[in-house]
N, C-alpha and C positions, 0 to 999 in steps of 0.2 A: 862800676863799669862806665867808661866815658864814651863819647861819640866815636872815638877812634877804634874802640873795641867792638863796636856794633858791626856784625857781618853785613856786607853790601849785597843787596839783592839785585839780580839782573833785571833790567827793565823788561816789562811785558812787551812782546812784539806787537807792533802796530799793524793792523789789518785795514786796508781801505774798505769802506762800506760797499757792499755788493747788492744789486737788486734781487728781488725774489725770483725773477726770471733766471738770472745767472746762477743763483744758489741751487734752485731746483734742477736746472739743466745739468749742473756739475754733479749732483747726486745721481741723477739718472744715467749720465754718461759714465759714471764710475760703478755701474752695476746694480743700482737700486731698481727693483722691478715691482710690477703689480700695482703701479700707480701712474696716473696721468700727470703731466707737468702742472696742469691747472689745479688739480686736487692737492698736489704736493705744495704748491705755492700757498694755497689756502691754509694748509696745516702748519706750514712754517710761520705764516702770518699769525695764526691763532695761538700757537704754543711758543714760538721763538726758535730760531735756528740753534742757538747755543744750548737751550734747554733740551731740544730734541736730540742734539748731538750726544748727550749722555745716554740716551736710550738706544742709539744705533751703534755706539762704540763696540759692544760685544760682537757685532756683525762685520766689523772691519777686518782687514787682513793683518796678521801679526807682522811686525817689522823683524826681518831676519837678524839684524845686529843686536836688537833689544827685544827679545820675545815678550816682555811684559807690556810693550807698547804696540799700538795698532794704528793703522792709517788707511786712507783710501787706496785702492778700490775696496768695495764691499766684497765679502766672500761670495762665491758663486751661489746663486739661488736665494739671495736675500730678498725677502718680500717686505714692502713697506707696511703691510697690515700687521706683520709680526712686531715691528717697531711701534706702531700706533697702539696696538693692544697692550704693550708694556706701559706706554705712556698713560693710557686710560686706566689701567689697573693701579698704577701709582697714584693717579688723581683720586680714584675712589678710596684707596687706602688712606690717603691724606685726609679726606673728608671724615672717614670713620675715626681716625686718630684725633682730629680736632673736635669732633663731637664728643668723644670720650674725655678729652681735656676739659671741655666746657662743663660736662657733667661733674667731673671731679672738682673743678673750681667752685661751682655752685654748692656742692656738698661741703667743701672745706670752709667756705665763707659762712654758710649757715651754721655749721658746727662751731666754728670759732666765735661767731657772734653770740650763740647760745651760751657757750662756756664762759666767755667774758662777762656776759650779763649775769650769769649765776654766781660767778666769783666776785665781781666788783659792782654789781648793779648795772642798770642800763646805761649809766654815764661813767662807769668805772674806768673805761679806757682813757678818760681824760685826766686821770691821776696816776701818779707813780705807783701807788699801792694797787691800782686796778690792773696793772700790767706786770704781773710777777715774772721776774727773770728776763724782762726785755729792757733794752737800753732806752729808757724814757727820754733821757737828755738829748739823744741824737735823733729820735724818730717822732716824738710827740709834741714838742713845744710849738711847732709850726702848724699843727693840725687845725686849731681854731681859725687861723688866718686862711688856711685852705678852704675850710667850710664856708667862711664869709665870701670868698671869691668864686665859689662854685656856681656854674651856670645852671645847675639842677635846683629848681625852686623847692622841690620837696626836701632835698638834702639840706638846703639852707634854713628852712623854716620849721623843721620838725624838732621835737624835744623841748627842753627847757631853754628859754632865751635864744632860740634858734639853733641850739646844739642838738645834732641828731643822736639818736640812741645808737648803741653798738650794732644792734641788729639792722637798723636802717643804713648805717654807714657801710657795713660789709655787704649788704644785699644790693645796694645801689651803686657801690663803687666799682 
């Protein structure tokens, strides 16, 4: 495929920057209720207009020519608290997911470090034989250089001749 075969994307429309006063007034003028302009300005400043836009999208009026699209004004009876509750729920869900990811990461690092140490010894990861089934040529030759440059003093000075054990590498990396 050459440059001429690449489909051309339409440029993203440019929007002039608007103040928080203008943005909050526009939303309230378009039927958003249950919020003062001052509180709405603070919430937009806190979360960002375009981030919040995703949460109020379901409350917008469907476009007649394209029912899958929505636009201002808001549907009648739209309360800002409903939008903000969705935003807060998503934020809490994100924190739970990230906490779960961290727990999984710690478990996998610990498990991998243990298995590598059992298989090839505590420095087995530094040899081709200690990393069965992995592409040593592309992933490992630069590792000792990385260790020497590491700002982590414990990482640099543990093990034999400054080489960290597999357990230390995976638990501190």
